[in-house]
Biopython code that builds the backbone (N, CA, C, O; Angstrom):
import numpy as np
from Bio.PDB.StructureBuilder import StructureBuilder

atoms = [
    (1, "MET", "N", (0.804, -1.343, -0.101)),
    (1, "MET", "CA", (-0.046, -0.140, -0.031)),
    (1, "MET", "C", (0.752, 1.097, -0.079)),
    (1, "MET", "O", (0.309, 1.989, -0.803)),
    (2, "ARG", "N", (1.941, 1.329, 0.615)),
    (2, "ARG", "CA", (2.788, 2.202, 0.788)),
    (2, "ARG", "C", (3.609, 2.744, -0.552)),
    (2, "ARG", "O", (3.881, 3.912, -0.829)),
    (3, "VAL", "N", (3.910, 1.582, -1.271)),
    (3, "VAL", "CA", (4.163, 1.889, -2.976)),
    (3, "VAL", "C", (3.480, 2.789, -3.548)),
    (3, "VAL", "O", (3.998, 3.744, -4.125)),
    (4, "TRP", "N", (1.922, 2.546, -3.436)),
    (4, "TRP", "CA", (1.057, 3.179, -4.306)),
    (4, "TRP", "C", (0.880, 4.401, -4.012)),
    (4, "TRP", "O", (0.450, 5.182, -4.861)),
    (5, "LYS", "N", (1.247, 4.884, -2.471)),
    (5, "LYS", "CA", (1.113, 6.541, -1.820)),
    (5, "LYS", "C", (2.013, 6.892, -2.699)),
    (5, "LYS", "O", (1.633, 7.633, -3.606)),
    (6, "LEU", "N", (3.285, 6.504, -2.669)),
    (6, "LEU", "CA", (4.551, 6.934, -3.179)),
    (6, "LEU", "C", (4.440, 7.106, -4.509)),
    (6, "LEU", "O", (4.906, 8.140, -4.986)),
    (7, "LEU", "N", (3.759, 6.065, -5.431)),
    (7, "LEU", "CA", (3.681, 6.209, -6.691)),
    (7, "LEU", "C", (2.760, 7.511, -7.110)),
    (7, "LEU", "O", (3.017, 8.236, -8.072)),
    (8, "GLY", "N", (1.745, 7.661, -6.300)),
    (8, "GLY", "CA", (0.590, 8.599, -6.482)),
    (8, "GLY", "C", (1.093, 9.956, -6.148)),
    (8, "GLY", "O", (0.602, 10.900, -6.767)),
    (9, "LEU", "N", (1.951, 10.170, -5.306)),
    (9, "LEU", "CA", (2.746, 11.426, -4.889)),
    (9, "LEU", "C", (3.746, 11.902, -5.952)),
    (9, "LEU", "O", (3.799, 13.077, -6.314)),
    (10, "ALA", "N", (4.610, 10.839, -6.478)),
    (10, "ALA", "CA", (5.373, 11.240, -7.417)),
    (10, "ALA", "C", (4.705, 11.631, -8.790)),
    (10, "ALA", "O", (5.380, 12.407, -9.466)),
    (11, "GLY", "N", (3.480, 11.226, -9.328)),
    (11, "GLY", "CA", (2.763, 11.170, -10.326)),
    (11, "GLY", "C", (2.162, 12.938, -10.219)),
    (11, "GLY", "O", (2.125, 13.710, -11.178)),
    (12, "ILE", "N", (1.724, 13.271, -8.751)),
    (12, "ILE", "CA", (1.340, 14.641, -8.387)),
    (12, "ILE", "C", (2.420, 15.490, -8.776)),
    (12, "ILE", "O", (2.201, 16.466, -9.495)),
    (13, "LEU", "N", (3.547, 15.215, -8.376)),
    (13, "LEU", "CA", (4.667, 16.149, -8.398)),
    (13, "LEU", "C", (5.424, 16.267, -9.563)),
    (13, "LEU", "O", (6.177, 17.223, -9.744)),
    (14, "ALA", "N", (5.259, 15.242, -10.471)),
    (14, "ALA", "CA", (5.575, 15.361, -11.913)),
    (14, "ALA", "C", (4.619, 16.220, -12.498)),
    (14, "ALA", "O", (5.112, 16.920, -13.382)),
    (15, "GLY", "N", (3.294, 16.415, -12.276)),
    (15, "GLY", "CA", (2.299, 17.061, -12.929)),
    (15, "GLY", "C", (2.533, 18.450, -12.572)),
    (15, "GLY", "O", (2.485, 19.333, -13.429)),
    (16, "VAL", "N", (2.785, 18.688, -11.341)),
    (16, "VAL", "CA", (2.988, 20.238, -10.850)),
    (16, "VAL", "C", (4.079, 20.665, -11.649)),
    (16, "VAL", "O", (3.996, 21.698, -12.313)),
    (17, "ALA", "N", (5.296, 19.815, -11.640)),
    (17, "ALA", "CA", (6.445, 20.436, -12.054)),
    (17, "ALA", "C", (6.383, 20.723, -13.706)),
    (17, "ALA", "O", (6.921, 21.701, -14.225)),
    (18, "THR", "N", (5.693, 19.780, -14.383)),
    (18, "THR", "CA", (5.235, 20.069, -15.930)),
    (18, "THR", "C", (4.605, 21.294, -16.114)),
    (18, "THR", "O", (4.961, 22.133, -16.942)),
    (19, "GLY", "N", (3.403, 21.432, -15.130)),
    (19, "GLY", "CA", (2.435, 22.752, -15.341)),
    (19, "GLY", "C", (3.390, 24.064, -15.163)),
    (19, "GLY", "O", (3.288, 24.976, -15.983)),
    (20, "ALA", "N", (4.318, 24.152, -14.085)),
    (20, "ALA", "CA", (5.401, 24.990, -13.820)),
    (20, "ALA", "C", (5.990, 25.274, -15.132)),
    (20, "ALA", "O", (5.970, 26.426, -15.567)),
    (21, "ALA", "N", (6.493, 24.345, -15.770)),
    (21, "ALA", "CA", (7.498, 24.583, -16.811)),
    (21, "ALA", "C", (6.598, 24.968, -17.931)),
    (21, "ALA", "O", (7.090, 25.871, -18.608)),
    (22, "VAL", "N", (5.587, 24.615, -18.281)),
    (22, "VAL", "CA", (4.463, 25.214, -19.404)),
    (22, "VAL", "C", (4.329, 26.732, -18.961)),
    (22, "VAL", "O", (4.595, 27.642, -19.746)),
    (23, "ALA", "N", (3.897, 26.960, -17.643)),
    (23, "ALA", "CA", (3.495, 28.385, -17.463)),
    (23, "ALA", "C", (5.124, 29.179, -17.854)),
    (23, "ALA", "O", (5.234, 30.002, -18.762)),
    (24, "ARG", "N", (6.045, 28.827, -17.157)),
    (24, "ARG", "CA", (7.062, 29.712, -17.265)),
    (24, "ARG", "C", (7.587, 29.739, -18.888)),
    (24, "ARG", "O", (8.301, 30.640, -19.329)),
    (25, "ASP", "N", (7.151, 28.704, -19.609)),
    (25, "ASP", "CA", (7.578, 29.027, -20.972)),
    (25, "ASP", "C", (6.760, 29.811, -21.743)),
    (25, "ASP", "O", (7.224, 30.493, -22.656)),
    (26, "GLU", "N", (5.406, 29.783, -21.431)),
    (26, "GLU", "CA", (4.359, 30.510, -21.684)),
    (26, "GLU", "C", (4.719, 31.959, -21.331)),
    (26, "GLU", "O", (4.653, 32.764, -22.259)),
    (27, "ARG", "N", (5.044, 32.353, -20.270)),
    (27, "ARG", "CA", (5.369, 33.850, -19.829)),
    (27, "ARG", "C", (6.802, 34.119, -20.714)),
    (27, "ARG", "O", (7.031, 35.286, -21.030)),
    (28, "VAL", "N", (7.442, 33.419, -20.982)),
    (28, "VAL", "CA", (8.786, 33.950, -21.650)),
    (28, "VAL", "C", (8.300, 34.244, -23.401)),
    (28, "VAL", "O", (8.603, 35.163, -24.162)),
    (29, "ARG", "N", (7.552, 33.192, -23.570)),
    (29, "ARG", "CA", (7.230, 33.443, -25.117)),
    (29, "ARG", "C", (6.040, 34.550, -25.362)),
    (29, "ARG", "O", (5.866, 34.930, -26.520)),
    (30, "ARG", "N", (5.345, 34.996, -24.479)),
    (30, "ARG", "CA", (4.510, 36.096, -24.634)),
    (30, "ARG", "C", (5.126, 37.481, -23.968)),
    (30, "ARG", "O", (4.390, 38.442, -23.743)),
    (31, "HIS", "N", (6.419, 37.494, -23.700)),
    (31, "HIS", "CA", (7.080, 38.489, -23.351)),
    (31, "HIS", "C", (7.516, 39.283, -24.385)),
    (31, "HIS", "O", (8.493, 38.883, -25.018)),
    (32, "TYR", "N", (6.785, 40.757, -24.818)),
    (32, "TYR", "CA", (6.972, 41.686, -25.887)),
    (32, "TYR", "C", (7.399, 43.134, -25.375)),
    (32, "TYR", "O", (6.881, 43.617, -24.368)),
    (33, "GLU", "N", (8.289, 43.748, -26.058)),
    (33, "GLU", "CA", (8.683, 44.988, -25.774)),
    (33, "GLU", "C", (7.456, 45.835, -26.059)),
    (33, "GLU", "O", (6.623, 45.543, -26.917)),
    (34, "PRO", "N", (7.404, 46.925, -25.260)),
    (34, "PRO", "CA", (6.153, 48.011, -25.669)),
    (34, "PRO", "C", (6.156, 48.594, -26.880)),
    (34, "PRO", "O", (5.153, 49.153, -27.324)),
    (35, "ALA", "N", (7.513, 48.502, -27.655)),
    (35, "ALA", "CA", (7.374, 49.088, -29.203)),
    (35, "ALA", "C", (6.875, 48.017, -29.865)),
    (35, "ALA", "O", (6.149, 48.267, -30.827)),
    (36, "GLU", "N", (7.110, 46.753, -29.556)),
    (36, "GLU", "CA", (6.650, 45.590, -30.361)),
    (36, "GLU", "C", (5.210, 45.573, -30.474)),
    (36, "GLU", "O", (4.633, 45.385, -31.544)),
    (37, "ILE", "N", (4.531, 45.804, -29.178)),
    (37, "ILE", "CA", (3.037, 45.620, -29.168)),
    (37, "ILE", "C", (2.420, 47.031, -29.672)),
    (37, "ILE", "O", (1.227, 47.065, -29.974)),
    (38, "ARG", "N", (3.050, 47.945, -29.746)),
    (38, "ARG", "CA", (2.463, 49.311, -30.383)),
    (38, "ARG", "C", (2.443, 48.920, -31.653)),
    (38, "ARG", "O", (1.376, 48.999, -32.263)),
    (39, "ARG", "N", (3.875, 48.308, -32.447)),
    (39, "ARG", "CA", (3.932, 48.261, -33.789)),
    (39, "ARG", "C", (2.997, 47.136, -34.235)),
    (39, "ARG", "O", (2.642, 47.196, -35.412)),
    (40, "ARG", "N", (2.574, 46.206, -33.561)),
    (40, "ARG", "CA", (1.614, 45.209, -33.939)),
    (40, "ARG", "C", (0.168, 45.713, -34.067)),
    (40, "ARG", "O", (-0.657, 45.524, -34.961)),
    (41, "LEU", "N", (0.099, 46.364, -32.991)),
    (41, "LEU", "CA", (-1.397, 47.212, -33.053)),
    (41, "LEU", "C", (-1.766, 48.083, -34.012)),
    (41, "LEU", "O", (-2.923, 48.181, -34.420)),
    (42, "HIS", "N", (-0.518, 48.956, -34.540)),
    (42, "HIS", "CA", (-0.647, 49.821, -35.662)),
    (42, "HIS", "C", (-1.073, 48.931, -36.923)),
    (42, "HIS", "O", (-1.983, 49.229, -37.696)),
    (43, "ALA", "N", (-0.220, 47.725, -37.010)),
    (43, "ALA", "CA", (-0.387, 47.126, -38.200)),
    (43, "ALA", "C", (-1.695, 46.442, -38.105)),
    (43, "ALA", "O", (-2.110, 46.295, -39.254)),
    (44, "ARG", "N", (-2.505, 45.973, -37.264)),
    (44, "ARG", "CA", (-3.546, 45.373, -37.311)),
    (44, "ARG", "C", (-4.641, 46.596, -37.631)),
    (44, "ARG", "O", (-5.540, 46.484, -38.465)),
    (45, "HIS", "N", (-4.426, 47.658, -36.902)),
    (45, "HIS", "CA", (-5.351, 48.832, -37.317)),
    (45, "HIS", "C", (-5.311, 49.306, -38.622)),
    (45, "HIS", "O", (-6.363, 49.744, -39.086)),
    (46, "ASP", "N", (-4.062, 49.307, -39.475)),
    (46, "ASP", "CA", (-3.958, 49.638, -40.619)),
    (46, "ASP", "C", (-4.714, 48.454, -41.415)),
    (46, "ASP", "O", (-5.562, 48.690, -42.276)),
    (47, "GLU", "N", (-4.368, 47.328, -41.085)),
    (47, "GLU", "CA", (-5.152, 46.179, -42.130)),
    (47, "GLU", "C", (-6.750, 46.288, -42.150)),
    (47, "GLU", "O", (-7.477, 46.096, -43.124)),
    (48, "ALA", "N", (-7.176, 46.687, -40.684)),
    (48, "ALA", "CA", (-8.767, 46.543, -40.509)),
    (48, "ALA", "C", (-9.222, 48.076, -41.225)),
    (48, "ALA", "O", (-10.392, 48.179, -41.593)),
    (49, "VAL", "N", (-8.411, 49.095, -41.389)),
    (49, "VAL", "CA", (-8.788, 50.117, -42.089)),
    (49, "VAL", "C", (-8.846, 49.974, -43.649)),
    (49, "VAL", "O", (-9.692, 50.521, -44.356)),
    (50, "ALA", "N", (-7.870, 49.195, -44.073)),
    (50, "ALA", "CA", (-7.683, 48.875, -45.512)),
    (50, "ALA", "C", (-8.813, 47.823, -45.785)),
    (50, "ALA", "O", (-9.353, 47.962, -46.883)),
    (51, "ARG", "N", (-9.311, 46.725, -44.945)),
    (51, "ARG", "CA", (-10.451, 45.988, -45.224)),
    (51, "ARG", "C", (-11.707, 46.823, -45.410)),
    (51, "ARG", "O", (-12.484, 46.693, -46.356)),
    (52, "GLU", "N", (-11.840, 47.761, -44.339)),
    (52, "GLU", "CA", (-13.286, 48.633, -44.419)),
    (52, "GLU", "C", (-13.400, 49.346, -45.732)),
    (52, "GLU", "O", (-14.477, 49.445, -46.320)),
    (53, "ALA", "N", (-12.103, 49.916, -46.253)),
    (53, "ALA", "CA", (-12.098, 50.977, -47.356)),
    (53, "ALA", "C", (-12.433, 49.840, -48.448)),
    (53, "ALA", "O", (-13.194, 50.191, -49.350)),
    (54, "ASN", "N", (-12.020, 48.706, -48.464)),
    (54, "ASN", "CA", (-12.207, 48.025, -49.779)),
    (54, "ASN", "C", (-13.732, 47.069, -49.478)),
    (54, "ASN", "O", (-14.058, 46.177, -50.261)),
    (55, "GLY", "N", (-14.226, 47.272, -48.747)),
    (55, "GLY", "CA", (-15.626, 46.641, -48.204)),
    (55, "GLY", "C", (-15.497, 45.410, -48.110)),
    (55, "GLY", "O", (-16.382, 44.749, -48.654)),
    (56, "THR", "N", (-14.567, 44.786, -47.523)),
    (56, "THR", "CA", (-14.662, 43.452, -47.277)),
    (56, "THR", "C", (-14.680, 43.273, -45.722)),
    (56, "THR", "O", (-14.187, 44.101, -44.957)),
    (57, "THR", "N", (-15.224, 42.246, -45.369)),
    (57, "THR", "CA", (-15.637, 41.713, -43.955)),
    (57, "THR", "C", (-14.650, 40.189, -43.529)),
    (57, "THR", "O", (-14.347, 39.332, -44.360)),
    (58, "THR", "N", (-14.365, 40.157, -42.392)),
    (58, "THR", "CA", (-13.710, 38.700, -41.790)),
    (58, "THR", "C", (-14.902, 37.864, -41.523)),
    (58, "THR", "O", (-16.059, 38.253, -41.681)),
    (59, "VAL", "N", (-14.548, 36.692, -41.108)),
    (59, "VAL", "CA", (-15.488, 35.850, -40.747)),
    (59, "VAL", "C", (-16.070, 36.536, -39.454)),
    (59, "VAL", "O", (-15.473, 37.312, -38.708)),
    (60, "GLY", "N", (-17.451, 36.051, -39.347)),
    (60, "GLY", "CA", (-17.893, 36.723, -37.702)),
    (60, "GLY", "C", (-18.377, 38.225, -37.820)),
    (60, "GLY", "O", (-18.996, 38.799, -36.924)),
    (61, "GLU", "N", (-18.053, 38.747, -38.929)),
    (61, "GLU", "CA", (-18.262, 40.273, -38.976)),
    (61, "GLU", "C", (-19.694, 40.178, -40.010)),
    (61, "GLU", "O", (-19.884, 39.192, -40.723)),
    (62, "ALA", "N", (-20.512, 41.186, -39.973)),
    (62, "ALA", "CA", (-21.946, 41.215, -40.663)),
    (62, "ALA", "C", (-21.791, 42.299, -41.408)),
    (62, "ALA", "O", (-22.709, 42.688, -42.130)),
]
sb = StructureBuilder()
sb.init_structure("model")
sb.init_model(0)
sb.init_chain("A")
sb.init_seg("    ")
for serial, (resi, resn, name, xyz) in enumerate(atoms, 1):
    if name == "N":
        sb.init_residue(resn, " ", resi, " ")
    sb.init_atom(name, np.array(xyz, "f"), 0.0, 1.0, " ", f" {name:<3s}", serial, name[0])
structure = sb.get_structure()
């Protein structure tokens, strides 16, 4: 019975460690500089204005 408890605890700890590693990777991946965010937002805005000027819409818009 004790072996099963240790295996269960090891499984839980492995799950926690995996979750922590995934969360850390996600934070690193999503780290953008303010200038990069600003550039991306301006590009998205310009694309939206161009689409509106052309009279086209994307999926989900009416």
